[in-house]
ROVO-153290 format. One record per residue (C-alpha): residue in one letter; y negated, x negated, z. Coordinates in steps of 0.5 Angstrom, whole numbers, padded with zeros to 4 digits, always signed. Each point is the difference from the previous one (the first is absolute). Last residue first. Example, Ala and Ser with C-alpha at 12.3 -4.5 7.8 and 13.67 -1.06 7.14 Angstrom:
BEGIN
S+0002-0027+0014 A+0007+0002+0002 
//
This chain:
BEGIN
A+0011+0041-0028 T+0004-0006+0003 K-0005-0003+0004 A+0002-0007+0003 A+0000-0002+0008 F+0003-0006+0002 F+0001-0003+0007 F+0003-0007+0002 H+0002-0002+0007 T+0000-0008+0001 F+0003-0005+0004 P+0007+0000-0001 G+0000+0001-0007 A-0003+0006-0004 S+0002+0006+0005 M-0001+0006-0003 E-0005+0006-0002 R+0000+0004-0007 L-0004+0006-0001 H+0000+0004-0007 W-0006+0004+0000 G-0001+0007-0003 G+0001+0004+0006 P+0001-0005+0006 S-0006+0002+0003 P-0005-0004+0004 W+0004-0006+0001 L+0000-0002+0008 G+0008+0002+0000 S+0001-0005-0005 I-0003-0006+0004 E+0005+0001+0006 R+0006+0001-0005 G+0004-0006+0004 I-0004-0005+0003 F-0008-0002+0001 G-0004-0005+0003 A-0005+0000+0006 E+0004-0004+0004 V+0002-0005-0006 S-0008+0000-0001 V-0001-0002+0008 R+0004-0006-0001 A-0002-0002-0007 D-0007+0000+0003 H+0001-0004+0006 R+0004-0005-0004 T-0006+0000-0005 V-0005-0001+0005 P+0003-0006+0003 G+0001-0004-0006 C+0006+0000-0005 G+0004-0007+0000 L+0006+0002-0003 L+0004-0001+0006 H-0006+0004+0004 L+0003+0006-0004 T+0006+0000+0003 R-0001+0005+0005 V-0003+0005-0005 G+0007+0000-0003 W+0004+0002+0006 R-0005+0006+0000 A+0002+0001-0008 L+0007+0000+0002 A+0000+0005+0005 Y-0004+0005-0004 R-0006+0004-0001 R-0001-0003-0008 P-0007-0002-0001 E-0003+0003-0006 A+0000+0000-0008 A-0003+0006-0003 A+0000+0004-0007 F-0004+0005-0003 A+0001+0003-0007 A-0004+0006-0004 T-0007-0001+0003 K-0006+0004+0003 G+0003+0007+0003 A+0006-0003+0004 L-0004-0006+0002 A-0005+0004+0004 S+0006+0004+0003 F+0003-0007+0002 L-0006-0003+0003 R-0001+0006+0004 R+0007+0000+0002 I+0000-0007+0002 E-0006+0001+0004 P+0003+0005+0004 E+0006-0004+0001 E-0004-0006+0003 L-0002-0006-0005 H+0001-0007+0000 H+0008+0001-0002 L-0003+0002-0006 F-0003-0006-0002 L+0006-0006-0001 N-0001+0001-0008 A-0003+0006-0003 I+0001+0002-0007 A-0004+0005-0004 A+0002+0003-0007 E-0004+0003-0006 V-0006+0001+0003 P-0005+0005+0002 P-0007-0002+0001 G-0003+0000+0007 D-0002+0005+0006 E+0007+0002+0003 I+0003-0007-0002 W-0006-0004+0003 A+0000+0004+0006 P+0008-0001+0001 A-0001-0007-0001 D-0006-0002+0004 A-0005-0004-0004 T-0002-0006-0003 V+0002+0000-0007 V+0001-0006-0004 T+0001+0001-0008 P+0005-0003-0004 L+0000+0001-0008 W+0006-0004-0002 N+0000-0004-0007 C+0003-0006+0002 R-0006-0004+0001 R-0003+0006+0004 L+0006-0001+0005 H-0001-0007+0001 G-0008+0001+0001 L+0002+0005+0006 T+0005-0004+0003 S-0005-0006+0000 E-0006+0005+0002 P+0004+0000+0007 V+0003+0007+0002 V-0003+0001+0007 P+0000+0007+0001 Q-0002+0003+0007 R+0001+0008+0000 D+0005-0001-0006 V+0001+0002-0007 F+0001-0005-0006 F+0000+0005-0006 I+0003-0003-0006 R-0002+0003-0007 A+0005-0002-0006 G-0003-0003-0006 H+0007-0002-0003 G+0002-0004+0006 G+0002-0006-0002 K+0006-0003-0004 P+0004-0003+0006 Y+0000+0008+0003 A+0005+0000+0006 R-0002-0007+0002 L-0007+0000-0001 L+0000+0007+0003 V+0004-0003+0006 T-0005-0006+0002 G-0006+0004+0000 L+0003+0006+0004 L+0002-0005+0005 S-0007-0004+0001 G-0004+0006+0000 D-0004-0002+0006 G+0001+0006+0004 A+0003+0005-0005 G+0000+0006+0006 L+0001+0005-0006 D+0002-0004-0007 A-0003+0005-0005 F+0003+0002-0007 S-0003+0001-0007 V+0003+0000-0007 P+0007-0002+0003 P+0003-0006-0002 R+0003+0000-0007 V+0007+0000-0003 P+0004+0000+0006 Y-0004+0004+0005 N+0005+0003+0005 E+0005-0006+0000 R-0005-0005-0002 F-0005+0002+0006 W+0006+0001+0005 R+0003-0007-0002 T-0006-0004+0001 W-0002+0004+0007 L+0007-0001+0003 G+0000-0008-0003 V-0007-0001+0003 Q+0002+0004+0007 G+0007-0004+0001 L-0002-0002+0007 I+0000-0007-0002 P-0005+0001-0006 H-0005+0004+0004 L+0000-0005+0006 R-0004-0006-0003 R-0005+0005-0002 L+0000+0003+0007 D-0001-0006+0004 R-0006-0002-0004 R-0003+0007+0002 S+0002-0002+0007 A-0004-0007-0001 I-0006+0003-0003 A+0000+0006+0006 A+0001-0006+0005 P-0006-0004-0003 D-0005+0006+0000 E-0003+0002-0007 P+0004+0007+0000 P-0003+0002+0007 L+0006+0001+0004 T+0002+0007+0002 D+0004+0002-0005 L+0004-0007+0000 L+0001+0001+0008 E+0004+0006-0001 P-0001+0006+0004 S+0006+0004+0003 L+0004+0005-0003 R+0007+0002+0003 R+0005+0004-0005 A+0006+0003+0004 K+0005-0004+0003 M+0007-0001-0004 
//
């Protein structure tokens, strides 16, 4: 298997209000359930926080917040019990409709415009943090920096990333059949090239001491990593 190769993604370079960026975010909202990410994250929350959601948690690289907004309402139909959510992104585009819906369901969302590693280093501790399709944007030194900060600020971190695998590359070539636009098709290809396999993410965690690490494939297209503090 070829080594990771990072290339610029078009959505990261477009202004949030660009029609091509809006179309790509719409594509991603349609792809989340198809790729199994809605079910994956719903199960993760239910299995690890079955009684109540984390008191506070961060969504790193949150984008428009649509995935987490959908997942939380499914995982906790009785509401958020006043849990704080930090949507962290360099260019957050979380609509007021999503924030308002969460507030009405007793969540306390905050949108943070920041670089994720810097915010984790300087921001408040959180009970948990998640990242969906975010780590693959980073070079290994940047991931190590992020993980070093997370290890001191949270008790749990989970990430769902592209799987750098032949079947995932094949899947990218079928996106036009789902009506995905050129930005999404380009970004999906380079995302797979920058994705992960094996225990590549675990090897970047600062120290396994005091942490339980799990890393695995989660379906044909997704690679999943979970770090939970044991002491």
